[in-house]
N, C-alpha and C positions, 0 to 999 in steps of 0.2 A: 699663286698660280704661276707655273713655270711657262716659258715662252712657247714650247711646243704645244702644250694644251691650249693656250690662248690662240695660236694660230689655226689650230684644228677647229676650235669653236667659231673663229671668224670664217673660214672657208665653208663650214657647214651652214652657217647663216646665208652666206652668199649663194650657195647651192640652192637653198630652200627658196630664195628670191627669184633665181633663174628658172626654176620649174623644171630642171632638166633631169631629175632623178627618178623618173617613174618608167621609162621604156624598158629599163633592165629587168623590171619584175614581170614583163610579159603581159598578155591580154588579160583583162579583168572586167567584171560587170559590177555596177553599182547597186545598190538595194532597191532604186527605182526600176533599173532594167530587170531586176530579179522578181519585179512585181511585189515586194514587200510593202506592208502599209505604210502610208505616208505620216509623217509626224504632223502634229498640230501645227497650224500657221502661227500661233501665239500661244505663250502660257495662260493657263486658265486662271480665273480669279482665285485669290488666295485670302481675301478679306470680305466681310459683309459690309464695310464701311467705304463707299463709292461716291466719289465727287464728281458730277458731270461738268466737263470744262466749257467755258464760253467760246463760241466760234465767230462773235460778231467782230472780225478783224478789221473791219472799215473803221471802227471806233479808235484804233490805234494810229499814232502818228508814224508812219513808216516811210523810210527813205526808200524809194522805187527806183532810183537811177543806178542801174547795174555797174556802170563803169565807176561811179562814185563810191559805191560800196566796196568794190574791188580795190580802189586805191585806198580807201580808210580802214579797210579790214587789217587788223593787227592784234597780238596778244596783249591783254590787260591784266595786270597783277595788283592794281590799286583800285579799291572799291570804296565808295562813300557810305555804305551801310545804310542807305535809305531804303525804304520799304519798296518792294517791287510788286506790280499788279498781278492778279491771277490770270488776267488776259494776256498778258506778256508771256507768262509761263505757257500758257495754253498754246500761244502761237509758236514758241520754240518747240514744243513738243510735236506740233502738227508739222513744222518745217523739217524736222529731223527723222520722224517715223510715222507721219500722218498717213493713212490709207486713203487712196483715192477711189480704188474699186477692188473687186475680187475678181480673179480670172477663173473661168470654168466652174467646176463643182467643188468650190473651195480647194482648188489647186494651188493658186498663188495670190498673194496680195500685190496690188501695184501702189507704190507709195510715193512720197515726195522725194526720195532718194532711189537711185538705181541699186540694183543688187544682182549679182550672178545668178541667173535662173530664176530670178524673183523669189529667191529662198528666204531673204531678210531673216538672218538667224539671230539677230540682236534684240535684248530687252533692255529697256530703259528703266532705271530706278533713280529716285530723287532723294537727296538729303535736303530738306527744306529747313531754313534757318529763318528767314524773314520775308514772306510772301503773304500779301493780303488774303484773308479768306481761308487760309490753311494754318493748321496748328504745326508747330515745330515737330520733325520726326521724319520717318522713312516712308517713302511713296513708292508705288509701281505703276507705270503708265499701260493703260489698256487701249491699244491703238485701234481696235475694231470699233470701239465705241466712244472713243476719244474721251477717255475719263481717267481718273486717278484713284487708286484705291490705297487707303492708308494702312500700312502695315504695322508700325510700332511707334511708340514714343521712344526718343533718345534722350538720356539724361543731360549730357553736356553736349549739345550739337556742334560747338566751335570746337571742343577737344575731340569729337568723333571725326570732323573733317580734317582736322589737323594731323590726327593719327593716320587716317585713311591716306593721305597725301604725302606721307613720310616726312612729317614736320615742316612741310612748306606753309608756314604760318600765315602768309598772304592769302592762302586760298580760304582760310577760315573766316575771312570777312566777307566772303561772297554770300549772296541771298540764297543761292541754292547750288548743290553739287549734282551734276549729271553723272551717272555711273551707267556704262554701257557693259552688259554681259553678253557672252555668246552661248547661245544653246546649240552645241556642235552638231548634233545629229541633224538638225533642221537642213543644214547644208550638206552634210556628209551623205544624207540619203540619196541625193542626187549626183553627188560629184565624188563620193568615197574619200580615200586618203588623199586625193587631189584638191579638197575642198577648202583647205585653210588658207592658201594664199589669196585665192579670190575673196574670202571672207575678210580678210585684213584690208583688201582693197576697199570693199564695201564701207568698213568701218572709216575710211578716210573720207567717203562721201558723206557720211553721217556728221563726222567732226567738222568738215568745212561748212556745211549747210547750218550747223549751230554758230560757227563764226559769222557766217553771213546775215543770219536772222538776227542775231545779237547786235551786229552792227547797225541793220536796218531799224532796231528799235532804240538804237542809243544807248545799248548795255555793252558790257565788257566780258569777254571770256578768255581763257587760255587752256589749251589742251595740255593734258599732263600724261606722261608715260610712266614717270617715276611714282607709283603708288604701291602700298601694301596688299598684295594680292590676297594673302591669307586672312588679314583683318577685314577686308571687304567682303570676302566670300563667307566669313563667318557672320559678319554683321547681316548679309542678305539670307543667310541660312541656305547657301547653295552649296553644292559638293566639291566644287573646284575641279571637276572632270568633265560631267555631262554638261554643266553649265558654270562658267567661270567669268570673273572680271577681266575686261580687256582695255578699258579707257576710262578716264574721268575728265570732266571738263566743268570748273567751277564758272558761275555766271553771276555777276554783280551790277549794281549801278554804279556809273562813273561821271566825272565831270572833267571838262577840258582844262581846268585850272591845275589838274594833278599830272599834267603831261612832264613836269620836271620830276615828279616822284617816280614815274614811269621810267623815265630814262636813267635814274639812279640804279636800276637793275643791270644796267650795262656799263657801269662806271668803270668795270675791269679793263674794258676796251680803251678807255681814255688812259688808264693807268700804264698800258703797254705801249701807248703811242712814244 
């Protein structure tokens, strides 16, 4: 890539973040303003095998001191590969996409994370490797009923996670890989071609809630932007346009004794001193 093209792409990215490239197109109306039908709030069930998730979160040993959680929140890339409880996974799903109520006549969901216009355009899929009560494979979260639907078996779950995360082999030791996809028209219906920057902001809310909820449970996670889009879209059987992968976060069991191993990921900083 030559420098001219590189600089052009950099400035296009900055312009997108500034949100200053819309006035030039003149007035426009969203599909909501045009009275077009609203898209569904969530994806419909895709499987007949549905697992109701427990919600007795009082049985979890949760750290409830927010200041302590903020201090202790960090990325973890070393996992012990001990089994994770189904209740813990249930809590993580509720903390990141749980529905608290429905506004109006199925107009919007109010959830545990904020979203522009309460559009909540994201779906959650799980690649489960080692969670009690769940067989290994691919799942999809049903937030309106707080359930998981089992989609398919995965022949080699570690290899699949490794491939999905562009050979970041540490991620394959996680108990579960959270995969977030965007169902684009869910937010475009309201915000048109201006929908995508707010959607990415919404994704940040989800990711941070997963960090904080994992920390509260004594688990570890690490957000990953470097993933194989096509591989994941094909795995999920989504088209990559109307719905596409946006973010992945492995979550696994951790122990304090592995702090030295975690710091080894940053050894390059010491090499430069």
